[in-house]
C-alpha positions as CSV (number, residue, x, y, z in Angstrom):
1,F,-0.2,0.0,0.1
2,Y,2.9,2.3,0.8
3,V,4.1,1.9,-2.8
4,A,0.8,2.5,-4.1
5,W,0.2,5.8,-2.1
6,K,3.6,7.2,-2.9
7,S,3.0,7.3,-6.5
8,F,-0.9,8.2,-6.5
9,P,-0.3,12.0,-6.4
10,R,1.5,11.7,-10.0
11,D,-1.6,9.8,-11.4
12,V,-3.8,12.6,-10.2
13,D,-2.4,14.9,-12.7
14,V,-2.4,12.5,-15.6
15,L,-6.2,11.4,-14.6
16,R,-7.7,15.1,-14.3
17,K,-6.3,15.7,-17.7
18,Y,-8.3,12.7,-19.0
19,G,-11.1,12.8,-16.8
20,Q,-11.1,9.0,-16.1
21,F,-10.1,7.1,-13.1
22,C,-7.3,4.4,-13.1
23,Y,-6.7,3.0,-9.5
24,A,-3.5,1.0,-10.4
25,P,-0.7,3.4,-9.5
26,L,2.1,4.1,-12.3
27,A,5.0,2.6,-10.2
28,I,3.3,-0.5,-9.6
29,R,2.3,-0.9,-13.4
30,S,6.1,-0.7,-14.4
31,H,7.9,-3.5,-15.7
32,H,10.2,-3.9,-12.4
33,M,7.0,-3.9,-10.1
34,Q,5.1,-6.5,-12.2
35,P,5.4,-9.3,-9.5
36,L,4.5,-6.9,-6.8
37,W,1.5,-5.6,-8.8
38,S,0.3,-9.2,-9.4
39,I,0.0,-9.9,-5.6
40,F,-1.5,-6.5,-5.1
41,R,-4.1,-7.2,-7.7
42,R,-5.1,-10.8,-6.7
43,R,-5.0,-10.1,-2.7
44,V,-6.4,-6.7,-2.2
45,A,-7.5,-5.2,-5.3
46,R,-11.3,-6.0,-4.4
47,T,-11.0,-4.3,-1.1
48,S,-8.9,-1.3,-2.6
49,R,-11.3,-0.8,-5.2
50,R,-14.3,-0.4,-2.7
51,L,-12.5,1.9,-0.5
52,L,-11.1,4.1,-3.1
53,H,-14.5,4.2,-4.7
54,R,-16.2,5.5,-1.4
55,W,-13.2,8.1,-0.9
56,I,-13.3,9.4,-4.4
57,T,-16.9,9.8,-4.5
58,A,-17.0,11.6,-1.4
59,T,-14.1,14.1,-2.3
60,G,-15.3,14.3,-5.9
61,I,-11.3,14.6,-6.6
62,F,-11.8,13.1,-10.1
63,H,-14.9,15.4,-10.9
64,S,-14.3,16.6,-14.5
65,P,-14.2,20.3,-14.5
66,T,-15.5,20.6,-18.4
67,P,-19.2,19.7,-19.1
68,V,-18.9,16.8,-22.0
69,L,-21.1,17.8,-24.9
70,G,-23.7,15.2,-26.0
71,A,-22.9,13.1,-22.8
72,A,-24.0,12.7,-19.3
73,R,-21.2,13.3,-17.1
74,A,-19.6,10.1,-16.4
75,R,-19.1,9.1,-12.6
76,P,-16.8,6.6,-10.9
77,R,-18.7,3.4,-10.6
78,S,-17.0,-0.1,-11.1
79,L,-13.7,1.2,-10.9
80,R,-11.8,-2.1,-12.8
81,Y,-13.0,-1.1,-16.0
82,Y,-11.1,2.3,-15.9
83,T,-7.8,0.5,-15.6
84,G,-5.3,0.3,-18.6
85,I,-6.0,4.0,-19.6
86,H,-2.1,4.6,-19.9
87,Q,-0.9,0.9,-19.9
88,Q,1.2,1.7,-23.2
89,Q,3.1,4.5,-21.5
90,T,3.7,3.0,-18.2
91,V,4.5,-0.7,-19.2
92,Y,6.1,-0.2,-22.5
93,H,7.9,3.0,-22.4
94,N,10.4,2.3,-20.0
95,S,14.2,2.2,-19.7
96,N,14.2,-1.4,-20.6
97,Y,12.0,-1.6,-23.7
98,S,15.1,-1.8,-26.0
99,N,16.2,-5.0,-24.2
100,R,12.9,-6.7,-24.5
101,S,13.9,-8.6,-27.6
102,A,17.7,-8.9,-26.7
103,A,18.5,-12.2,-25.0
104,S,21.2,-12.6,-22.5
105,G,21.3,-16.4,-22.5
106,V,19.4,-19.6,-23.6
107,A,19.4,-23.1,-21.7
108,V,17.8,-26.5,-23.0
109,S,16.1,-28.6,-20.3
110,Q,18.0,-32.2,-19.5
111,D,15.3,-34.1,-21.2
112,G,15.5,-31.9,-24.3
113,R,11.8,-31.0,-24.2
114,K,11.9,-27.3,-23.3
115,L,14.0,-24.4,-24.1
116,S,14.6,-21.3,-21.9
117,V,15.4,-18.0,-23.1
118,A,16.6,-15.3,-20.6
119,W,15.9,-11.6,-21.7
120,K,18.1,-8.5,-20.7
121,D,15.0,-6.8,-19.4
122,G,14.8,-9.6,-16.9
123,H,12.1,-11.4,-18.1
124,K,12.2,-15.4,-18.9
125,S,10.4,-17.4,-21.7
126,N,9.9,-21.2,-21.8
127,F,9.1,-22.7,-25.1
128,H,8.4,-26.5,-25.6
129,V,9.9,-28.6,-28.2
130,A,6.7,-29.3,-30.1
131,W,5.6,-25.4,-30.2
132,L,9.2,-24.4,-31.3
133,R,9.0,-27.3,-34.2
134,H,5.6,-26.3,-35.1
135,N,6.5,-22.7,-35.5
136,C,9.8,-23.0,-37.3
137,C,10.7,-20.0,-39.1
138,C,12.9,-21.6,-41.7
139,S,12.5,-21.5,-45.7
140,E,11.7,-25.3,-45.3
141,C,8.8,-24.7,-42.8
142,V,7.2,-21.6,-43.9
143,S,6.4,-20.8,-47.7
144,S,6.8,-17.3,-49.3
145,S,3.3,-16.5,-48.7
146,G,3.4,-17.2,-45.0
147,Q,1.8,-20.4,-44.9
148,K,2.9,-23.3,-42.7
149,L,4.8,-26.3,-44.4
150,V,5.0,-28.4,-41.1
151,G,2.7,-31.2,-41.0
152,A,1.1,-32.5,-37.7
153,E,2.7,-35.9,-38.7
154,E,6.2,-34.1,-38.1
155,L,5.2,-33.2,-34.4
156,F,6.1,-36.7,-33.1
157,E,6.6,-37.5,-29.4
158,G,10.3,-38.6,-29.6
159,M,11.4,-35.2,-30.7
160,V,13.9,-33.4,-28.5
161,I,16.0,-30.3,-28.9
162,T,19.7,-31.1,-29.1
163,E,21.2,-27.6,-29.6
164,A,20.2,-24.0,-29.3
165,T,22.5,-20.9,-29.9
166,V,22.0,-17.2,-30.3
167,S,23.7,-15.6,-33.4
168,G,23.0,-11.7,-33.4
169,E,19.3,-11.2,-33.4
170,Q,18.6,-14.8,-34.3
171,L,18.0,-18.2,-32.2
172,D,19.1,-21.2,-34.2
173,V,17.5,-24.7,-32.7
174,S,18.1,-28.2,-33.7
175,W,16.0,-31.1,-33.3
176,S,16.4,-34.9,-33.3
177,S,14.5,-37.8,-32.6
178,S,15.0,-40.7,-30.5
179,I,12.6,-42.8,-32.7
180,A,14.5,-44.8,-35.6
181,G,13.4,-43.5,-39.0
182,Q,12.3,-40.2,-37.9
183,E,14.4,-37.2,-39.1
184,G,15.6,-34.2,-37.2
185,H,15.6,-30.6,-38.2
186,H,17.5,-27.4,-38.1
187,G,15.7,-24.2,-38.0
188,H,15.8,-20.6,-36.6
189,F,13.7,-17.7,-35.1
190,A,14.1,-14.3,-34.9
191,L,14.6,-13.0,-31.2
192,K,12.0,-10.0,-31.6
193,W,9.6,-12.6,-33.1
194,L,9.9,-15.2,-30.2
195,R,9.5,-12.3,-27.6
196,Q,6.4,-11.2,-29.1
197,R,4.6,-14.7,-29.0
198,C,5.8,-15.6,-25.4
199,Y,3.2,-17.3,-23.6
200,S,4.3,-17.2,-20.1
201,A,1.6,-16.0,-17.8
202,T,3.5,-12.6,-17.3
203,A,3.5,-12.2,-21.1
204,R,-0.4,-13.3,-21.5
205,D,-1.3,-11.1,-18.8
206,E,0.7,-8.1,-20.4
207,M,-1.0,-8.8,-23.8
208,R,-4.5,-8.7,-22.3
209,R,-3.6,-5.2,-20.4
210,R,-2.1,-3.9,-23.8
211,G,-5.1,-4.8,-25.8
212,R,-7.6,-3.2,-23.3
213,P,-9.9,-0.6,-25.0
214,Q,-10.3,2.8,-23.6
215,V,-13.7,4.4,-22.7
216,A,-14.6,7.7,-24.3
217,T,-16.6,10.3,-22.5
218,S,-17.0,12.5,-25.6
219,L,-17.4,11.7,-29.4
220,P,-14.1,11.7,-31.2
221,K,-14.3,13.7,-34.5
222,L,-12.3,13.6,-37.6
223,S,-12.7,15.6,-41.0
224,V,-13.2,13.1,-44.0
225,G,-10.2,15.2,-45.9
226,E,-7.6,13.9,-43.4
227,I,-8.9,10.4,-44.0
228,M,-8.9,10.5,-47.6
229,R,-5.4,12.6,-47.8
230,N,-2.8,10.1,-46.6
231,D,-2.3,7.0,-44.7
232,E,-1.4,9.3,-41.6
233,G,-4.9,10.5,-41.6
234,L,-6.4,7.2,-42.0
235,W,-4.5,5.9,-39.1
236,E,-6.1,8.6,-37.0
237,W,-9.5,7.4,-37.9
238,L,-8.5,3.7,-37.2
239,K,-6.8,4.6,-33.7
240,Y,-10.2,6.3,-32.9
241,L,-12.3,3.1,-33.9
242,N,-9.8,0.6,-32.2
243,E,-9.5,2.3,-29.0
244,Y,-12.7,4.1,-28.3
245,G,-14.9,2.0,-30.7
246,L,-16.4,5.0,-32.3
247,C,-15.6,8.4,-34.4
248,L,-17.7,11.1,-36.0
249,V,-16.5,11.8,-39.5
250,T,-17.6,15.2,-40.7
251,D,-17.5,17.1,-44.1
252,I,-18.4,14.2,-46.2
253,P,-20.2,15.1,-49.5
254,T,-23.8,14.0,-49.5
255,G,-23.7,11.9,-52.8
256,L,-25.2,8.4,-52.1
257,D,-21.8,6.6,-53.0
258,E,-19.6,8.8,-51.0
259,I,-19.8,6.8,-47.7
260,K,-18.9,3.8,-49.7
261,K,-15.6,5.5,-50.9
262,V,-14.9,6.4,-47.2
263,G,-15.6,2.6,-46.2
264,E,-13.3,1.6,-48.9
265,R,-10.1,3.1,-47.3
266,I,-10.4,0.3,-44.6
267,S,-11.7,-2.7,-46.9
268,H,-14.3,-4.2,-49.0
269,I,-17.7,-3.2,-48.2
270,Q,-19.5,-6.1,-46.4
271,K,-22.7,-7.2,-48.3
272,T,-25.5,-8.4,-46.4
273,I,-29.3,-9.2,-46.8
274,Y,-29.8,-5.4,-47.2
275,G,-27.4,-5.3,-50.0
276,E,-24.0,-3.3,-50.2
277,A,-25.5,-0.3,-49.0
278,F,-28.7,0.4,-47.1
279,D,-30.8,3.7,-46.8
280,V,-32.5,4.5,-43.3
281,K,-35.6,6.4,-44.0
282,A,-39.3,6.2,-43.1
283,T,-41.4,4.1,-45.6
284,E,-44.5,2.3,-45.5
285,N,-44.5,-1.3,-44.6
286,P,-40.8,-1.2,-43.6
287,V,-38.6,-4.3,-44.0
288,N,-36.8,-3.3,-40.9
289,I,-38.1,-1.3,-37.7
290,A,-35.1,1.2,-38.3
291,Y,-37.1,2.3,-41.7
292,S,-39.9,3.7,-39.7
293,T,-40.1,6.7,-37.3
294,L,-40.3,4.6,-34.2
295,S,-37.6,4.8,-31.6
296,L,-35.2,2.2,-31.4
297,G,-33.6,0.8,-28.0
298,F,-30.0,0.0,-27.8
299,H,-28.9,-2.7,-30.0
300,M,-26.3,-4.2,-32.5
301,D,-27.2,-4.9,-36.2
302,L,-27.4,-8.4,-37.7
303,V,-26.8,-10.4,-34.8
304,Y,-28.5,-13.2,-36.3
305,Y,-25.3,-13.8,-38.5
306,H,-22.7,-16.2,-37.5
307,S,-20.3,-13.1,-38.0
308,P,-22.3,-9.9,-37.4
309,P,-21.0,-6.7,-39.3
310,G,-18.2,-5.1,-37.6
311,L,-17.9,-1.5,-38.5
312,Q,-21.0,0.4,-39.1
313,L,-20.7,3.7,-41.1
314,L,-23.9,5.7,-40.9
315,H,-23.8,8.8,-43.2
316,C,-26.5,11.6,-43.0
317,I,-27.6,12.8,-46.4
318,R,-30.4,14.9,-45.3
319,N,-32.0,15.7,-42.0
320,D,-34.3,18.9,-42.2
321,T,-34.5,21.3,-39.6
322,C,-38.2,20.8,-39.2
323,V,-37.7,17.0,-38.3
324,K,-38.0,16.9,-34.7
325,G,-36.4,13.9,-32.8
326,G,-34.4,11.2,-34.3
327,E,-31.2,11.8,-32.3
328,S,-28.8,9.0,-32.1
329,T,-27.3,7.7,-28.9
330,L,-24.1,5.5,-28.6
331,L,-23.1,3.4,-25.7
332,D,-19.9,1.6,-25.0
333,S,-21.0,-1.9,-23.9
334,F,-17.5,-2.8,-22.4
335,P,-17.6,-0.6,-19.2
336,V,-21.2,-1.7,-18.5
337,L,-20.3,-5.4,-18.8
338,E,-17.4,-4.8,-16.3
339,E,-19.7,-3.2,-13.8
340,M,-22.2,-5.8,-14.1
341,R,-19.5,-8.5,-13.2
342,E,-18.7,-6.1,-10.5
343,C,-22.1,-5.3,-8.9
344,H,-24.1,-8.4,-10.1
345,P,-21.7,-11.4,-10.7
346,K,-24.3,-14.3,-10.8
347,H,-26.2,-12.6,-13.6
348,F,-23.1,-12.0,-15.5
349,A,-22.0,-15.4,-15.2
350,T,-25.6,-16.5,-16.4
351,L,-25.2,-14.4,-19.6
352,T,-21.9,-16.0,-20.4
353,K,-23.6,-19.5,-20.2
354,V,-27.2,-19.4,-21.1
355,P,-27.6,-18.9,-24.9
356,A,-30.2,-16.5,-26.1
357,T,-32.0,-16.9,-29.6
358,F,-31.7,-14.5,-32.5
359,Q,-33.5,-14.2,-35.5
360,K,-34.7,-12.5,-38.6
361,I,-37.7,-14.2,-40.2
362,H,-39.4,-12.1,-42.7
363,Y,-40.9,-14.0,-46.1
364,E,-43.2,-10.9,-47.1
365,R,-40.2,-9.0,-48.7
366,D,-38.4,-9.0,-52.1
367,D,-35.4,-11.3,-50.9
368,P,-37.2,-13.7,-48.2
369,V,-35.3,-14.3,-45.2
370,E,-35.1,-17.0,-42.6
371,M,-32.2,-16.9,-40.2
372,T,-31.8,-18.1,-36.7
373,Y,-28.7,-18.1,-34.3
374,Q,-28.1,-19.1,-31.0
375,R,-25.4,-17.6,-28.8
376,T,-24.7,-16.1,-25.4
377,H,-25.1,-12.4,-24.7
378,V,-21.4,-12.2,-23.3
379,V,-18.4,-13.9,-24.3
380,V,-15.4,-14.4,-22.1
381,D,-12.4,-16.2,-22.9
382,D,-10.4,-18.8,-20.6
383,T,-9.4,-16.2,-18.2
384,G,-12.7,-14.4,-17.9
385,R,-11.7,-11.6,-20.1
386,I,-14.5,-10.3,-22.0
387,T,-14.1,-10.9,-25.6
388,G,-17.4,-10.2,-27.1
389,M,-21.1,-9.0,-26.6
390,I,-24.6,-9.7,-28.5
391,W,-27.4,-7.5,-27.4
392,S,-30.5,-6.9,-30.1
393,P,-33.9,-7.0,-28.3
394,P,-35.9,-6.6,-31.3
395,F,-34.2,-9.6,-33.1
396,E,-34.6,-12.2,-30.3
397,G,-36.6,-15.4,-30.5
398,P,-38.0,-17.6,-28.2
399,L,-35.7,-18.6,-25.6
400,Y,-34.7,-22.6,-26.0
401,V,-32.7,-23.7,-22.9
402,P,-33.1,-26.4,-20.2
403,E,-36.3,-25.1,-18.0
404,D,-33.9,-24.4,-14.7
405,E,-32.2,-21.8,-17.0
406,V,-35.3,-19.8,-17.8
407,E,-35.9,-17.8,-14.7
408,P,-32.1,-17.1,-14.0
409,Y,-31.6,-15.9,-17.9
410,Y,-34.6,-13.3,-17.5
411,A,-33.2,-12.0,-14.3
412,A,-29.9,-11.5,-15.7
413,Y,-31.3,-10.2,-18.9
414,S,-33.6,-7.4,-17.1
415,C,-30.5,-6.5,-15.1
416,L,-28.3,-5.8,-18.1
417,A,-31.2,-4.1,-20.0
418,E,-31.6,-1.7,-16.9
419,M,-27.9,-1.0,-16.7
420,L,-27.7,0.0,-20.3
421,N,-30.8,2.1,-20.3
422,T,-29.6,4.0,-17.1
423,S,-25.7,4.2,-17.9
424,H,-24.1,7.6,-17.6
425,L,-21.7,7.0,-20.6
426,K,-24.3,7.6,-23.1
427,L,-23.2,9.6,-26.0
428,I,-26.1,11.5,-27.7
429,H,-25.7,13.2,-31.2
430,R,-27.9,14.5,-33.8
431,Q,-26.4,14.0,-37.3
432,R,-26.2,17.0,-39.6
433,P,-25.8,16.5,-43.4
434,G,-22.3,15.3,-44.3
435,E,-21.7,13.8,-40.9
436,A,-21.1,9.8,-40.6
437,L,-21.4,8.2,-37.3
438,T,-18.8,5.3,-37.3
439,F,-18.4,2.8,-34.9
440,N,-17.6,-0.8,-34.1
441,N,-21.1,-3.0,-34.2
442,Q,-19.7,-5.5,-32.1
443,R,-18.9,-3.3,-29.1
444,I,-20.9,-0.1,-29.3
445,L,-24.6,-0.4,-28.9
446,H,-26.6,2.2,-30.9
447,A,-30.1,3.6,-30.4
448,R,-32.4,6.2,-31.8
449,N,-35.1,8.6,-30.7
450,G,-38.5,8.5,-32.3
451,F,-38.9,11.4,-34.8
452,D,-41.8,13.5,-36.6
453,L,-41.0,14.4,-40.1
454,N,-43.3,17.4,-40.2
455,G,-43.1,17.4,-44.0
456,G,-39.4,17.3,-44.0
457,V,-36.8,14.2,-44.8
458,R,-34.5,12.3,-42.4
459,H,-32.2,10.2,-45.0
460,L,-29.2,8.2,-43.6
461,R,-27.2,5.8,-45.6
462,G,-25.1,2.8,-44.3
463,V,-22.4,0.6,-45.1
464,Y,-20.6,-2.2,-43.1
465,I,-17.1,-3.4,-42.8
466,N,-15.9,-6.8,-41.7
467,I,-14.5,-6.7,-38.1
468,D,-11.4,-9.0,-38.9
469,E,-10.6,-7.0,-42.0
470,F,-10.8,-3.8,-39.9
471,K,-8.3,-5.2,-37.4
472,S,-6.1,-6.5,-40.2
473,K,-6.1,-2.9,-41.7
474,C,-5.2,-1.6,-38.1
475,G,-2.2,-4.0,-37.8
476,V,-0.9,-3.6,-41.4
477,L,-1.2,0.3,-41.4
478,A,0.7,0.5,-37.9
479,S,3.5,-1.8,-39.2
480,K,3.7,0.4,-42.3
481,L,3.9,3.5,-40.5
482,G,6.5,2.0,-38.3
483,I,4.3,3.0,-34.8
484,K,3.1,-0.8,-33.9
485,D,5.2,-0.9,-30.8
486,Q,4.0,2.6,-29.6
487,H,0.3,2.0,-30.7
488,P,-0.8,-1.7,-29.7
489,I,-3.7,-2.9,-31.3
490,R,-6.7,-2.9,-28.9
491,H,-9.1,-5.7,-28.7
492,V,-12.1,-5.4,-31.2
493,F,-14.6,-7.7,-29.3
494,N,-14.6,-10.3,-32.5
495,Q,-15.1,-13.2,-29.7
496,C,-11.3,-13.8,-30.0
497,T,-8.7,-13.6,-27.1
498,F,-6.2,-11.4,-29.4
């Protein structure tokens, strides 16, 4: 606690600037304090969160001095989800960063089944013989296109490591077999490549912290001219979408195909049952409730697909001043789920285990549809980290689960609905012609107020981008610009640990 308190004043200045709260002190988050931080988090984090929560609420020390336009002022609630705001600076920008991929020594276990690498920054990695052979980077094992040439049959049980040496920035490894008739192999690995793929408990925990998204308290904004001009401008947009999950793009011409041009800066437009692009405007006998004047509660689009759309780009073509209502509301599901885990752990666990039914069944349309998919509302990985969320009440079908799970499900379902609807992290915005709300459809929930046209027109046009192609673009562009180490790619809620 002394170490935590000693560094606390330095955190205050940083956190006042950003208007968010991180209870993990910078000193504890540093590389050399990692063992202490692990103990601190496991043993006393829950107690300290509660005590600090009460103290902060009483003193108002982190009360933001400037109102956030379009958002209710965020207050400290579940403090866990505010951690990780400055992980990149505190964990990765330290004096030993240059030593992360420099090895001080290697050792092979006596049975030849494991290789240990000691790094100059003090970290230690253990790599198993089968893992090394399966991931050998030599030209015999990897094609020019990056695909593996190592077959499963080559990972035989009698394989052992016979030699391992460091040569410059490369690790050379030799394997042999104790089974007659099975050949050995000699391969190599780049040390930087190995360090990036270390799978120790410390490294995996570091990866999870580094990929933790940030929570926006206002709507990030960027002009389309910057996005279309060069890669640096495109990266700014991708960074907002990756870190915060949303961004308002302005100054887009109001032509019908302009939003497709913007989306194609990232990847191909994802075609769905609504075509490549879809128009959101009130019509008679709409094929979707969105094409009416009714209000829409928080939801995600097309969750009855195996892989729902990733990014949604919603471009305002026209929104006459006489139109009353129709404001859009965005909400980051991630902090709400973390708060639910903290305050209602049983309900949270229920939503990770009991699957809901999502469906789109509509025969009375030009292209009839019958789609049904069963999945849980919340997806977590083997460590409990949230990796995905599905929420779309208008497209839920009858629950189809064992009888003893029905009541717990609806109790948890109602709890989450209330938390979403009463969240203080809502961002509200009335779109003007030329603006596009762009957001991660698998993380950010969106809603709409009902509206009255009063003789006017409200016309939005949208497109989707596949979530995995978006993440790929982030990684490729960050590598191209040489900033990947400084700007880690955040988790995109595609139900994957990475």
